[in-house]
N, CA and C atoms of all chains as a GROMACS GRO file, in nm:
protein
  606
    1MET      N    1   0.176   2.175  -1.505
    1MET     CA    2   0.182   2.031  -1.529
    1MET      C    3   0.083   1.958  -1.440
    2SER      N    4   0.035   1.848  -1.487
    2SER     CA    5  -0.063   1.773  -1.409
    2SER      C    6   0.003   1.711  -1.285
    3ASP      N    7  -0.075   1.697  -1.178
    3ASP     CA    8  -0.024   1.637  -1.056
    3ASP      C    9  -0.016   1.485  -1.069
    4ARG      N   10  -0.087   1.431  -1.167
    4ARG     CA   11  -0.093   1.286  -1.186
    4ARG      C   12   0.026   1.240  -1.270
    5ILE      N   13   0.118   1.168  -1.208
    5ILE     CA   14   0.237   1.121  -1.279
    5ILE      C   15   0.207   0.986  -1.341
    6LYS      N   16   0.260   0.965  -1.464
    6LYS     CA   17   0.240   0.836  -1.531
    6LYS      C   18   0.306   0.726  -1.448
    7ASN      N   19   0.228   0.627  -1.414
    7ASN     CA   20   0.280   0.519  -1.328
    7ASN      C   21   0.222   0.386  -1.377
    8PRO      N   22   0.298   0.315  -1.465
    8PRO     CA   23   0.245   0.191  -1.524
    8PRO      C   24   0.209   0.085  -1.419
    9ALA      N   25   0.288   0.075  -1.311
    9ALA     CA   26   0.261  -0.026  -1.208
    9ALA      C   27   0.125   0.001  -1.142
   10ARG      N   28   0.101   0.129  -1.111
   10ARG     CA   29  -0.028   0.163  -1.047
   10ARG      C   30  -0.143   0.144  -1.144
   11ASP      N   31  -0.120   0.179  -1.272
   11ASP     CA   32  -0.224   0.160  -1.373
   11ASP      C   33  -0.262   0.013  -1.385
   12ARG      N   34  -0.158  -0.074  -1.384
   12ARG     CA   35  -0.186  -0.218  -1.394
   12ARG      C   36  -0.263  -0.267  -1.273
   13MET      N   37  -0.225  -0.216  -1.152
   13MET     CA   38  -0.295  -0.259  -1.032
   13MET      C   39  -0.441  -0.212  -1.036
   14GLU      N   40  -0.462  -0.088  -1.084
   14GLU     CA   41  -0.599  -0.036  -1.092
   14GLU      C   42  -0.681  -0.118  -1.191
   15ASP      N   43  -0.620  -0.156  -1.305
   15ASP     CA   44  -0.690  -0.240  -1.403
   15ASP      C   45  -0.725  -0.377  -1.343
   16SER      N   46  -0.625  -0.435  -1.272
   16SER     CA   47  -0.649  -0.566  -1.210
   16SER      C   48  -0.758  -0.557  -1.105
   17THR      N   49  -0.758  -0.446  -1.029
   17THR     CA   50  -0.862  -0.427  -0.927
   17THR      C   51  -0.999  -0.420  -0.992
   18LEU      N   52  -1.005  -0.343  -1.103
   18LEU     CA   53  -1.133  -0.323  -1.171
   18LEU      C   54  -1.185  -0.451  -1.237
   19PHE      N   55  -1.093  -0.523  -1.302
   19PHE     CA   56  -1.138  -0.636  -1.385
   19PHE      C   57  -1.125  -0.773  -1.317
   20ILE      N   58  -1.053  -0.780  -1.205
   20ILE     CA   59  -1.040  -0.909  -1.136
   20ILE      C   60  -1.100  -0.902  -0.995
   21LEU      N   61  -1.051  -0.805  -0.915
   21LEU     CA   62  -1.096  -0.802  -0.775
   21LEU      C   63  -1.243  -0.762  -0.763
   22MET      N   64  -1.286  -0.663  -0.841
   22MET     CA   65  -1.426  -0.618  -0.829
   22MET      C   66  -1.525  -0.729  -0.868
   23PRO      N   67  -1.503  -0.797  -0.985
   23PRO     CA   68  -1.594  -0.908  -1.016
   23PRO      C   69  -1.593  -1.015  -0.908
   24LEU      N   70  -1.472  -1.044  -0.853
   24LEU     CA   71  -1.464  -1.144  -0.747
   24LEU      C   72  -1.541  -1.098  -0.622
   25LEU      N   73  -1.532  -0.967  -0.595
   25LEU     CA   74  -1.603  -0.914  -0.479
   25LEU      C   75  -1.754  -0.927  -0.499
   26VAL      N   76  -1.799  -0.899  -0.622
   26VAL     CA   77  -1.942  -0.911  -0.654
   26VAL      C   78  -1.986  -1.057  -0.637
   27VAL      N   79  -1.903  -1.150  -0.688
   27VAL     CA   80  -1.935  -1.293  -0.673
   27VAL      C   81  -1.941  -1.330  -0.525
   28ASN      N   82  -1.843  -1.277  -0.448
   28ASN     CA   83  -1.841  -1.306  -0.304
   28ASN      C   84  -1.965  -1.254  -0.233
   29LEU      N   85  -2.002  -1.129  -0.265
   29LEU     CA   86  -2.121  -1.072  -0.201
   29LEU      C   87  -2.245  -1.154  -0.238
   30GLY      N   88  -2.250  -1.194  -0.366
   30GLY     CA   89  -2.362  -1.279  -0.411
   30GLY      C   90  -2.366  -1.409  -0.332
   31LEU      N   91  -2.248  -1.467  -0.314
   31LEU     CA   92  -2.240  -1.594  -0.240
   31LEU      C   93  -2.280  -1.576  -0.094
   32VAL      N   94  -2.241  -1.459  -0.038
   32VAL     CA   95  -2.276  -1.434   0.102
   32VAL      C   96  -2.428  -1.432   0.117
   33PHE      N   97  -2.495  -1.354   0.027
   33PHE     CA   98  -2.641  -1.347   0.035
   33PHE      C   99  -2.704  -1.483   0.007
   34TRP      N  100  -2.650  -1.551  -0.095
   34TRP     CA  101  -2.702  -1.683  -0.130
   34TRP      C  102  -2.677  -1.780  -0.013
   35GLY      N  103  -2.558  -1.766   0.044
   35GLY     CA  104  -2.519  -1.853   0.156
   35GLY      C  105  -2.609  -1.834   0.276
   36PHE      N  106  -2.646  -1.707   0.303
   36PHE     CA  107  -2.737  -1.682   0.416
   36PHE      C  108  -2.872  -1.748   0.390
   37GLY      N  109  -2.918  -1.734   0.265
   37GLY     CA  110  -3.048  -1.793   0.229
   37GLY      C  111  -3.047  -1.944   0.240
   38TYR      N  112  -2.932  -2.004   0.205
   38TYR     CA  113  -2.924  -2.150   0.202
   38TYR      C  114  -2.842  -2.207   0.318
   39ARG      N  115  -2.828  -2.124   0.422
   39ARG     CA  116  -2.744  -2.164   0.534
   39ARG      C  117  -2.785  -2.301   0.590
   40HIS      N  118  -2.916  -2.323   0.598
   40HIS     CA  119  -2.963  -2.446   0.661
   40HIS      C  120  -2.951  -2.568   0.570
   41MET      N  121  -2.912  -2.540   0.443
   41MET     CA  122  -2.898  -2.655   0.352
   41MET      C  123  -2.763  -2.724   0.370
   42HIS      N  124  -2.669  -2.655   0.439
   42HIS     CA  125  -2.535  -2.711   0.463
   42HIS      C  126  -2.476  -2.766   0.334
   43PRO      N  127  -2.430  -2.680   0.242
   43PRO     CA  128  -2.372  -2.730   0.118
   43PRO      C  129  -2.260  -2.830   0.147
   44SER      N  130  -2.262  -2.940   0.073
   44SER     CA  131  -2.161  -3.042   0.098
   44SER      C  132  -2.100  -3.085  -0.035
   45GLY      N  133  -2.002  -3.171  -0.028
   45GLY     CA  134  -1.938  -3.223  -0.148
   45GLY      C  135  -1.871  -3.114  -0.228
   46ILE      N  136  -1.889  -3.118  -0.358
   46ILE     CA  137  -1.822  -3.022  -0.447
   46ILE      C  138  -1.867  -2.878  -0.420
   47TRP      N  139  -1.996  -2.860  -0.381
   47TRP     CA  140  -2.048  -2.725  -0.353
   47TRP      C  141  -1.977  -2.660  -0.235
   48ALA      N  142  -1.945  -2.741  -0.135
   48ALA     CA  143  -1.874  -2.688  -0.019
   48ALA      C  144  -1.737  -2.637  -0.060
   49TYR      N  145  -1.671  -2.712  -0.151
   49TYR     CA  146  -1.538  -2.670  -0.198
   49TYR      C  147  -1.548  -2.545  -0.284
   50ILE      N  148  -1.654  -2.537  -0.369
   50ILE     CA  149  -1.672  -2.420  -0.454
   50ILE      C  150  -1.694  -2.295  -0.368
   51PHE      N  151  -1.778  -2.309  -0.266
   51PHE     CA  152  -1.802  -2.200  -0.172
   51PHE      C  153  -1.671  -2.153  -0.110
   52ALA      N  154  -1.598  -2.250  -0.058
   52ALA     CA  155  -1.473  -2.217   0.014
   52ALA      C  156  -1.373  -2.150  -0.081
   53MET      N  157  -1.360  -2.205  -0.202
   53MET     CA  158  -1.264  -2.150  -0.298
   53MET      C  159  -1.300  -2.008  -0.340
   54ALA      N  160  -1.432  -1.986  -0.362
   54ALA     CA  161  -1.477  -1.854  -0.407
   54ALA      C  162  -1.443  -1.748  -0.303
   55PHE      N  163  -1.460  -1.782  -0.176
   55PHE     CA  164  -1.427  -1.686  -0.071
   55PHE      C  165  -1.277  -1.664  -0.062
   56ALA      N  166  -1.201  -1.774  -0.070
   56ALA     CA  167  -1.056  -1.764  -0.055
   56ALA      C  168  -0.991  -1.694  -0.174
   57LEU      N  169  -1.052  -1.711  -0.293
   57LEU     CA  170  -0.993  -1.658  -0.416
   57LEU      C  171  -0.975  -1.506  -0.412
   58LEU      N  172  -1.069  -1.437  -0.349
   58LEU     CA  173  -1.062  -1.291  -0.340
   58LEU      C  174  -0.935  -1.249  -0.266
   59GLY      N  175  -0.912  -1.314  -0.152
   59GLY     CA  176  -0.793  -1.281  -0.073
   59GLY      C  177  -0.665  -1.317  -0.147
   60VAL      N  178  -0.664  -1.435  -0.210
   60VAL     CA  179  -0.544  -1.479  -0.283
   60VAL      C  180  -0.516  -1.386  -0.401
   61ALA      N  181  -0.623  -1.349  -0.474
   61ALA     CA  182  -0.607  -1.257  -0.589
   61ALA      C  183  -0.552  -1.124  -0.543
   62PHE      N  184  -0.603  -1.076  -0.431
   62PHE     CA  185  -0.555  -0.948  -0.377
   62PHE      C  186  -0.405  -0.957  -0.346
   63ILE      N  187  -0.363  -1.066  -0.282
   63ILE     CA  188  -0.222  -1.082  -0.244
   63ILE      C  189  -0.133  -1.084  -0.369
   64VAL      N  190  -0.176  -1.159  -0.472
   64VAL     CA  191  -0.097  -1.170  -0.595
   64VAL      C  192  -0.088  -1.034  -0.666
   65ILE      N  193  -0.204  -0.968  -0.683
   65ILE     CA  194  -0.207  -0.839  -0.753
   65ILE      C  195  -0.123  -0.736  -0.678
   66PHE      N  196  -0.138  -0.734  -0.547
   66PHE     CA  197  -0.065  -0.635  -0.469
   66PHE      C  198   0.084  -0.664  -0.467
   67GLY      N  199   0.121  -0.792  -0.460
   67GLY     CA  200   0.262  -0.830  -0.464
   67GLY      C  201   0.327  -0.786  -0.595
   68LEU      N  202   0.256  -0.807  -0.707
   68LEU     CA  203   0.308  -0.766  -0.838
   68LEU      C  204   0.324  -0.614  -0.845
   69TYR      N  205   0.224  -0.544  -0.789
   69TYR     CA  206   0.230  -0.398  -0.788
   69TYR      C  207   0.354  -0.350  -0.712
   70LEU      N  208   0.376  -0.406  -0.592
   70LEU     CA  209   0.490  -0.363  -0.512
   70LEU      C  210   0.621  -0.392  -0.583
   71LYS      N  211   0.625  -0.505  -0.655
   71LYS     CA  212   0.747  -0.542  -0.728
   71LYS      C  213   0.773  -0.444  -0.843
   72GLU      N  214   0.666  -0.399  -0.907
   72GLU     CA  215   0.682  -0.315  -1.026
   72GLU      C  216   0.687  -0.165  -0.996
   73GLU      N  217   0.639  -0.126  -0.878
   73GLU     CA  218   0.632   0.017  -0.845
   73GLU      C  219   0.771   0.081  -0.850
   74GLN      N  220   0.786   0.183  -0.933
   74GLN     CA  221   0.915   0.250  -0.949
   74GLN      C  222   0.932   0.367  -0.853
   75ASP      N  223   0.820   0.416  -0.802
   75ASP     CA  224   0.826   0.530  -0.710
   75ASP      C  225   0.860   0.477  -0.570
   76GLU      N  226   0.986   0.498  -0.531
   76GLU     CA  227   1.032   0.436  -0.406
   76GLU      C  228   0.960   0.489  -0.282
   77PHE      N  229   0.914   0.614  -0.287
   77PHE     CA  230   0.842   0.668  -0.172
   77PHE      C  231   0.706   0.598  -0.156
   78GLU      N  232   0.635   0.584  -0.269
   78GLU     CA  233   0.505   0.514  -0.265
   78GLU      C  234   0.524   0.372  -0.213
   79ARG      N  235   0.629   0.306  -0.262
   79ARG     CA  236   0.655   0.168  -0.219
   79ARG      C  237   0.687   0.165  -0.069
   80ALA      N  238   0.768   0.261  -0.024
   80ALA     CA  239   0.805   0.266   0.118
   80ALA      C  240   0.682   0.286   0.207
   81VAL      N  241   0.590   0.373   0.162
   81VAL     CA  242   0.470   0.397   0.243
   81VAL      C  243   0.384   0.270   0.249
   82TRP      N  244   0.373   0.200   0.133
   82TRP     CA  245   0.295   0.076   0.134
   82TRP      C  246   0.361  -0.029   0.223
   83VAL      N  247   0.493  -0.039   0.216
   83VAL     CA  248   0.564  -0.140   0.298
   83VAL      C  249   0.545  -0.108   0.446
   84GLN      N  250   0.554   0.020   0.482
   84GLN     CA  251   0.530   0.058   0.622
   84GLN      C  252   0.388   0.023   0.665
   85SER      N  253   0.292   0.050   0.574
   85SER     CA  254   0.151   0.019   0.606
   85SER      C  255   0.133  -0.131   0.627
   86LEU      N  256   0.198  -0.210   0.538
   86LEU     CA  257   0.186  -0.356   0.550
   86LEU      C  258   0.249  -0.405   0.681
   87LEU      N  259   0.361  -0.343   0.719
   87LEU     CA  260   0.424  -0.383   0.845
   87LEU      C  261   0.334  -0.352   0.964
   88TRP      N  262   0.269  -0.234   0.959
   88TRP     CA  263   0.171  -0.201   1.064
   88TRP      C  264   0.058  -0.303   1.064
   89GLY      N  265   0.012  -0.337   0.943
   89GLY     CA  266  -0.097  -0.434   0.930
   89GLY      C  267  -0.058  -0.569   0.989
   90ILE      N  268   0.061  -0.616   0.955
   90ILE     CA  269   0.108  -0.747   1.005
   90ILE      C  270   0.123  -0.742   1.158
   91GLY      N  271   0.189  -0.638   1.207
   91GLY     CA  272   0.215  -0.627   1.351
   91GLY      C  273   0.087  -0.618   1.432
   92ALA      N  274  -0.002  -0.530   1.388
   92ALA     CA  275  -0.127  -0.510   1.463
   92ALA      C  276  -0.216  -0.634   1.455
   93THR      N  277  -0.221  -0.699   1.338
   93THR     CA  278  -0.304  -0.818   1.324
   93THR      C  279  -0.251  -0.931   1.412
   94LEU      N  280  -0.118  -0.950   1.412
   94LEU     CA  281  -0.060  -1.055   1.497
   94LEU      C  282  -0.087  -1.026   1.645
   95THR      N  283  -0.080  -0.897   1.681
   95THR     CA  284  -0.107  -0.860   1.821
   95THR      C  285  -0.252  -0.894   1.859
   96VAL      N  286  -0.346  -0.850   1.773
   96VAL     CA  287  -0.488  -0.875   1.801
   96VAL      C  288  -0.516  -1.025   1.807
   97VAL      N  289  -0.463  -1.099   1.709
   97VAL     CA  290  -0.492  -1.243   1.702
   97VAL      C  291  -0.429  -1.316   1.821
   98THR      N  292  -0.308  -1.275   1.860
   98THR     CA  293  -0.242  -1.340   1.975
   98THR      C  294  -0.320  -1.313   2.103
   99LEU      N  295  -0.358  -1.185   2.124
   99LEU     CA  296  -0.435  -1.151   2.244
   99LEU      C  297  -0.568  -1.226   2.246
  100TRP      N  298  -0.635  -1.223   2.130
  100TRP     CA  299  -0.766  -1.289   2.120
  100TRP      C  300  -0.751  -1.441   2.145
  101GLY      N  301  -0.645  -1.499   2.089
  101GLY     CA  302  -0.619  -1.642   2.109
  101GLY      C  303  -0.599  -1.675   2.256
  102SER      N  304  -0.523  -1.589   2.327
  102SER     CA  305  -0.500  -1.611   2.469
  102SER      C  306  -0.629  -1.602   2.548
  103PHE      N  307  -0.709  -1.500   2.513
  103PHE     CA  308  -0.837  -1.484   2.584
  103PHE      C  309  -0.930  -1.602   2.554
  104ALA      N  310  -0.928  -1.648   2.428
  104ALA     CA  311  -1.013  -1.761   2.392
  104ALA      C  312  -0.969  -1.888   2.467
  105GLU      N  313  -0.838  -1.900   2.488
  105GLU     CA  314  -0.784  -2.020   2.552
  105GLU      C  315  -0.808  -2.020   2.703
  106TYR      N  316  -0.790  -1.901   2.765
  106TYR     CA  317  -0.790  -1.899   2.912
  106TYR      C  318  -0.905  -1.821   2.974
  107ALA      N  319  -0.972  -1.737   2.897
  107ALA     CA  320  -1.074  -1.653   2.960
  107ALA      C  321  -1.214  -1.678   2.904
  108LEU      N  322  -1.230  -1.789   2.835
  108LEU     CA  323  -1.360  -1.833   2.784
  108LEU      C  324  -1.424  -1.732   2.687
  109VAL      N  325  -1.338  -1.652   2.622
  109VAL     CA  326  -1.390  -1.565   2.516
  109VAL      C  327  -1.404  -1.649   2.390
  110LYS      N  328  -1.508  -1.619   2.311
  110LYS     CA  329  -1.529  -1.696   2.188
  110LYS      C  330  -1.412  -1.673   2.091
  111GLY      N  331  -1.363  -1.779   2.030
  111GLY     CA  332  -1.248  -1.768   1.939
  111GLY      C  333  -1.278  -1.689   1.813
  112LEU      N  334  -1.173  -1.625   1.759
  112LEU     CA  335  -1.188  -1.549   1.634
  112LEU      C  336  -1.181  -1.645   1.516
  113LYS      N  337  -1.277  -1.634   1.425
  113LYS     CA  338  -1.275  -1.720   1.307
  113LYS      C  339  -1.156  -1.682   1.219
  114MET      N  340  -1.086  -1.782   1.170
  114MET     CA  341  -0.968  -1.755   1.087
  114MET      C  342  -1.004  -1.679   0.960
  115LEU      N  343  -1.128  -1.696   0.915
  115LEU     CA  344  -1.176  -1.628   0.794
  115LEU      C  345  -1.166  -1.476   0.808
  116PHE      N  346  -1.173  -1.426   0.933
  116PHE     CA  347  -1.174  -1.282   0.954
  116PHE      C  348  -1.033  -1.222   0.970
  117VAL      N  349  -0.931  -1.307   0.975
  117VAL     CA  350  -0.795  -1.256   0.997
  117VAL      C  351  -0.750  -1.168   0.880
  118PHE      N  352  -0.771  -1.215   0.758
  118PHE     CA  353  -0.726  -1.139   0.641
  118PHE      C  354  -0.801  -1.006   0.625
  119PRO      N  355  -0.935  -1.006   0.637
  119PRO     CA  356  -1.004  -0.875   0.633
  119PRO      C  357  -0.956  -0.780   0.743
  120LEU      N  358  -0.925  -0.836   0.861
  120LEU     CA  359  -0.874  -0.753   0.972
  120LEU      C  360  -0.739  -0.692   0.932
  121PHE      N  361  -0.653  -0.776   0.873
  121PHE     CA  362  -0.521  -0.729   0.827
  121PHE      C  363  -0.537  -0.618   0.722
  122MET      N  364  -0.629  -0.639   0.628
  122MET     CA  365  -0.651  -0.539   0.523
  122MET      C  366  -0.701  -0.407   0.583
  123LEU      N  367  -0.793  -0.417   0.676
  123LEU     CA  368  -0.850  -0.298   0.739
  123LEU      C  369  -0.741  -0.218   0.810
  124ILE      N  370  -0.659  -0.287   0.889
  124ILE     CA  371  -0.552  -0.218   0.964
  124ILE      C  372  -0.451  -0.157   0.867
  125THR      N  373  -0.420  -0.232   0.759
  125THR     CA  374  -0.324  -0.181   0.660
  125THR      C  375  -0.375  -0.054   0.594
  126VAL      N  376  -0.502  -0.052   0.558
  126VAL     CA  377  -0.560   0.066   0.493
  126VAL      C  378  -0.561   0.185   0.589
  127VAL      N  379  -0.597   0.160   0.715
  127VAL     CA  380  -0.596   0.269   0.814
  127VAL      C  381  -0.453   0.322   0.832
  128ALA      N  382  -0.357   0.230   0.840
  128ALA     CA  383  -0.216   0.271   0.855
  128ALA      C  384  -0.171   0.352   0.734
  129ARG      N  385  -0.214   0.309   0.617
  129ARG     CA  386  -0.177   0.380   0.492
  129ARG      C  387  -0.230   0.524   0.494
  130LEU      N  388  -0.357   0.538   0.536
  130LEU     CA  389  -0.416   0.672   0.542
  130LEU      C  390  -0.342   0.760   0.644
  131ALA      N  391  -0.309   0.700   0.759
  131ALA     CA  392  -0.239   0.775   0.864
  131ALA      C  393  -0.101   0.817   0.814
  132LEU      N  394  -0.030   0.726   0.746
  132LEU     CA  395   0.104   0.758   0.695
  132LEU      C  396   0.098   0.865   0.586
  133LYS      N  397  -0.006   0.856   0.501
  133LYS     CA  398  -0.022   0.956   0.395
  133LYS      C  399  -0.044   1.094   0.455
  134LEU      N  400  -0.122   1.099   0.565
  134LEU     CA  401  -0.145   1.227   0.633
  134LEU      C  402  -0.014   1.280   0.690
  135ARG      N  403   0.065   1.189   0.746
  135ARG     CA  404   0.192   1.229   0.806
  135ARG      C  405   0.287   1.285   0.700
  136TYR      N  406   0.289   1.225   0.583
  136TYR     CA  407   0.382   1.268   0.478
  136TYR      C  408   0.324   1.376   0.387
  137ARG      N  409   0.202   1.420   0.415
  137ARG     CA  410   0.135   1.514   0.324
  137ARG      C  411   0.214   1.643   0.307
  138MET      N  412   1.746   1.425   0.683
  138MET     CA  413   1.856   1.485   0.607
  138MET      C  414   1.810   1.618   0.544
  139LYS      N  415   1.889   1.724   0.568
  139LYS     CA  416   1.852   1.854   0.511
  139LYS      C  417   1.887   1.858   0.362
  140ASN      N  418   1.815   1.940   0.289
  140ASN     CA  419   1.846   1.952   0.146
  140ASN      C  420   1.805   2.090   0.095
  141ARG      N  421   1.851   2.120  -0.028
  141ARG     CA  422   1.825   2.253  -0.088
  141ARG      C  423   1.722   2.244  -0.200
  142LEU      N  424   1.644   2.140  -0.199
  142LEU     CA  425   1.551   2.118  -0.311
  142LEU      C  426   1.455   2.235  -0.332
  143LYS      N  427   1.402   2.288  -0.222
  143LYS     CA  428   1.303   2.395  -0.234
  143LYS      C  429   1.366   2.518  -0.302
  144VAL      N  430   1.488   2.551  -0.261
  144VAL     CA  431   1.559   2.666  -0.319
  144VAL      C  432   1.588   2.639  -0.467
  145LEU      N  433   1.640   2.521  -0.496
  145LEU     CA  434   1.676   2.487  -0.635
  145LEU      C  435   1.552   2.489  -0.725
  146ARG      N  436   1.444   2.442  -0.668
  146ARG     CA  437   1.317   2.442  -0.743
  146ARG      C  438   1.272   2.585  -0.772
  147ALA      N  439   1.280   2.668  -0.667
  147ALA     CA  440   1.235   2.808  -0.680
  147ALA      C  441   1.320   2.882  -0.783
  148GLU      N  442   1.450   2.852  -0.785
  148GLU     CA  443   1.540   2.918  -0.881
  148GLU      C  444   1.497   2.890  -1.025
  149ARG      N  445   1.438   2.773  -1.045
  149ARG     CA  446   1.396   2.734  -1.181
  149ARG      C  447   1.246   2.759  -1.203
  150ASP      N  448   1.182   2.810  -1.099
  150ASP     CA  449   1.038   2.836  -1.104
  150ASP      C  450   0.957   2.708  -1.133
  151TRP      N  451   1.000   2.601  -1.068
  151TRP     CA  452   0.930   2.474  -1.084
  151TRP      C  453   0.841   2.451  -0.961
  152SER      N  454   0.725   2.397  -0.984
  152SER     CA  455   0.641   2.354  -0.871
  152SER      C  456   0.686   2.213  -0.831
  153GLN      N  457   0.633   2.165  -0.718
  153GLN     CA  458   0.665   2.027  -0.677
  153GLN      C  459   0.617   1.929  -0.784
  154GLY      N  460   0.502   1.962  -0.844
  154GLY     CA  461   0.448   1.877  -0.951
  154GLY      C  462   0.541   1.871  -1.072
  155ASP      N  463   0.598   1.988  -1.106
  155ASP     CA  464   0.692   1.993  -1.220
  155ASP      C  465   0.813   1.902  -1.194
  156LEU      N  466   0.868   1.916  -1.072
  156LEU     CA  467   0.986   1.835  -1.039
  156LEU      C  468   0.949   1.686  -1.038
  157ALA      N  469   0.830   1.657  -0.985
  157ALA     CA  470   0.784   1.518  -0.980
  157ALA      C  471   0.774   1.459  -1.122
  158GLN      N  472   0.722   1.537  -1.215
  158GLN     CA  473   0.712   1.491  -1.355
  158GLN      C  474   0.849   1.460  -1.410
  159ARG      N  475   0.944   1.549  -1.383
  159ARG     CA  476   1.079   1.530  -1.436
  159ARG      C  477   1.148   1.408  -1.374
  160LEU      N  478   1.116   1.381  -1.247
  160LEU     CA  479   1.178   1.266  -1.179
  160LEU      C  480   1.098   1.138  -1.200
  161GLU      N  481   0.978   1.151  -1.255
  161GLU     CA  482   0.885   1.038  -1.274
  161GLU      C  483   0.848   0.973  -1.141
  162VAL      N  484   0.818   1.059  -1.043
  162VAL     CA  485   0.768   1.012  -0.913
  162VAL      C  486   0.644   1.095  -0.880
  163SER      N  487   0.578   1.062  -0.769
  163SER     CA  488   0.458   1.137  -0.732
  163SER      C  489   0.496   1.270  -0.666
  164ARG      N  490   0.402   1.365  -0.667
  164ARG     CA  491   0.428   1.494  -0.602
  164ARG      C  492   0.452   1.475  -0.452
  165GLN      N  493   0.380   1.377  -0.394
  165GLN     CA  494   0.398   1.349  -0.250
  165GLN      C  495   0.542   1.305  -0.222
  166SER      N  496   0.602   1.234  -0.319
  166SER     CA  497   0.741   1.190  -0.301
  166SER      C  498   0.833   1.311  -0.291
  167VAL      N  499   0.813   1.405  -0.384
  167VAL     CA  500   0.896   1.526  -0.385
  167VAL      C  501   0.877   1.602  -0.254
  168ASN      N  502   0.752   1.616  -0.211
  168ASN     CA  503   0.723   1.688  -0.086
  168ASN      C  504   0.790   1.619   0.033
  169ALA      N  505   0.782   1.484   0.038
  169ALA     CA  506   0.841   1.410   0.150
  169ALA      C  507   0.994   1.426   0.152
  170ILE      N  508   1.055   1.426   0.034
  170ILE     CA  509   1.201   1.443   0.028
  170ILE      C  510   1.238   1.585   0.067
  171GLU      N  511   1.164   1.680   0.011
  171GLU     CA  512   1.192   1.822   0.034
  171GLU      C  513   1.184   1.859   0.182
  172THR      N  514   1.085   1.802   0.251
  172THR     CA  515   1.066   1.836   0.392
  172THR      C  516   1.153   1.748   0.485
  173GLY      N  517   1.233   1.662   0.425
  173GLY     CA  518   1.325   1.581   0.504
  173GLY      C  519   1.260   1.462   0.574
  174LYS      N  520   1.135   1.432   0.535
  174LYS     CA  521   1.067   1.320   0.600
  174LYS      C  522   1.105   1.187   0.537
  175PHE      N  523   1.158   1.193   0.416
  175PHE     CA  524   1.195   1.070   0.344
  175PHE      C  525   1.328   1.092   0.274
  176ASP      N  526   1.421   1.001   0.299
  176ASP     CA  527   1.552   1.011   0.234
  176ASP      C  528   1.550   0.929   0.105
  177PRO      N  529   1.586   0.992  -0.008
  177PRO     CA  530   1.583   0.917  -0.134
  177PRO      C  531   1.696   0.815  -0.142
  178SER      N  532   1.677   0.714  -0.227
  178SER     CA  533   1.783   0.616  -0.250
  178SER      C  534   1.895   0.683  -0.330
  179LEU      N  535   2.008   0.617  -0.341
  179LEU     CA  536   2.119   0.672  -0.420
  179LEU      C  537   2.080   0.696  -0.567
  180PRO      N  538   2.012   0.598  -0.633
  180PRO     CA  539   1.974   0.624  -0.773
  180PRO      C  540   1.888   0.749  -0.789
  181LEU      N  541   1.793   0.770  -0.696
  181LEU     CA  542   1.707   0.889  -0.707
  181LEU      C  543   1.788   1.016  -0.675
  182ALA      N  544   1.878   1.006  -0.579
  182ALA     CA  545   1.963   1.121  -0.546
  182ALA      C  546   2.050   1.159  -0.667
  183PHE      N  547   2.103   1.059  -0.736
  183PHE     CA  548   2.183   1.086  -0.857
  183PHE      C  549   2.096   1.149  -0.966
  184LYS      N  550   1.973   1.099  -0.976
  184LYS     CA  551   1.880   1.154  -1.076
  184LYS      C  552   1.854   1.303  -1.048
  185LEU      N  553   1.835   1.334  -0.919
  185LEU     CA  554   1.814   1.474  -0.880
  185LEU      C  555   1.938   1.557  -0.912
  186ALA      N  556   2.054   1.502  -0.880
  186ALA     CA  557   2.178   1.574  -0.904
  186ALA      C  558   2.196   1.603  -1.054
  187ARG      N  559   2.168   1.502  -1.137
  187ARG     CA  560   2.179   1.522  -1.283
  187ARG      C  561   2.082   1.629  -1.330
  188LEU      N  562   1.960   1.624  -1.275
  188LEU     CA  563   1.856   1.717  -1.316
  188LEU      C  564   1.896   1.862  -1.286
  189PHE      N  565   1.958   1.883  -1.170
  189PHE     CA  566   1.996   2.019  -1.132
  189PHE      C  567   2.139   2.054  -1.175
  190GLY      N  568   2.209   1.956  -1.231
  190GLY     CA  569   2.346   1.980  -1.275
  190GLY      C  570   2.440   2.007  -1.159
  191LEU      N  571   2.416   1.939  -1.048
  191LEU     CA  572   2.499   1.958  -0.928
  191LEU      C  573   2.547   1.822  -0.877
  192ARG      N  574   2.637   1.827  -0.778
  192ARG     CA  575   2.676   1.701  -0.713
  192ARG      C  576   2.577   1.673  -0.600
  193ILE      N  577   2.567   1.545  -0.561
  193ILE     CA  578   2.470   1.508  -0.457
  193ILE      C  579   2.492   1.590  -0.329
  194GLU      N  580   2.620   1.605  -0.289
  194GLU     CA  581   2.646   1.677  -0.162
  194GLU      C  582   2.618   1.826  -0.173
  195GLU      N  583   2.596   1.875  -0.294
  195GLU     CA  584   2.557   2.016  -0.309
  195GLU      C  585   2.405   2.032  -0.291
  196ILE      N  586   2.336   1.920  -0.294
  196ILE     CA  587   2.190   1.924  -0.275
  196ILE      C  588   2.153   1.878  -0.134
  197PHE      N  589   2.217   1.768  -0.092
  197PHE     CA  590   2.185   1.711   0.040
  197PHE      C  591   2.298   1.738   0.138
  198GLU      N  592   2.256   1.764   0.262
  198GLU     CA  593   2.353   1.793   0.367
  198GLU      C  594   2.344   1.682   0.472
  199ASP      N  595   2.458   1.621   0.501
  199ASP     CA  596   2.460   1.514   0.601
  199ASP      C  597   2.444   1.577   0.739
  200SER      N  598   2.327   1.557   0.800
  200SER     CA  599   2.300   1.622   0.929
  200SER      C  600   2.384   1.562   1.042
  201GLY      N  601   2.451   1.448   1.015
  201GLY     CA  602   2.537   1.387   1.117
  201GLY      C  603   2.670   1.459   1.133
  202GLN      N  604   2.703   1.544   1.037
  202GLN     CA  605   2.833   1.613   1.043
  202GLN      C  606   2.824   1.745   1.118
   0.00000   0.00000   0.00000
C-alpha cells in the first residue's frame, strides 16, 4: 500500500498554498525589488496603503489558510505536532521579542521592526516542526 | 502508554503503512502510537479496537497500574 494517505485537509492546504500563497509571495518579492528601486520616491497616499496591504496580505492569508487546515485536519497526530510547533514558535518569538525590546529600551540596541516578527515566528515554527518530526520519526 | 500494536500488526502481516491506510491516518501517526511517543484519543483508540476486534484495554496497557 502507498505510504501517502488520502488527506483532504492537507490537499486543500496544498492547493491554497499553490494558488494563493505562492502568487502572493511572487507579488511580494516583486514589490520588494520594485520598492528597493523606488525607495527614494517615498510612495505616499493610496500607493503607500497598497504597498502596506500587499505585504500584510501574505501573512494574513497564511494565518487563515493554516487555521482552516488545523480545523479540518482529521489526523490527530499531525495536528498535535503542528500545535506543538506553533507553541514553540509563539514561545520562542515572544522570548526573542521581549529580550530584544528590553535591550532596545535600556541598552541602546536598535529596535526590531514589527514587520519581522511574523517571519521570525514562521521560521521558528518550521524549525520546531522539523525537530519534532525527527523526534517522532 | 505501552501497547500491543506491533504484535497485532505482525499477526496480520500488516505494515505500518497498511494500518495507517485502514485508520486513515499517516504512517508517522501509527509509528508514534506504536512506539508509545503519542497517545491516541479515545475515538482513535476505539477505531483501533474495532479494527483488531479487541477491547481497548487488550491493546493498550495503563503504565500507571
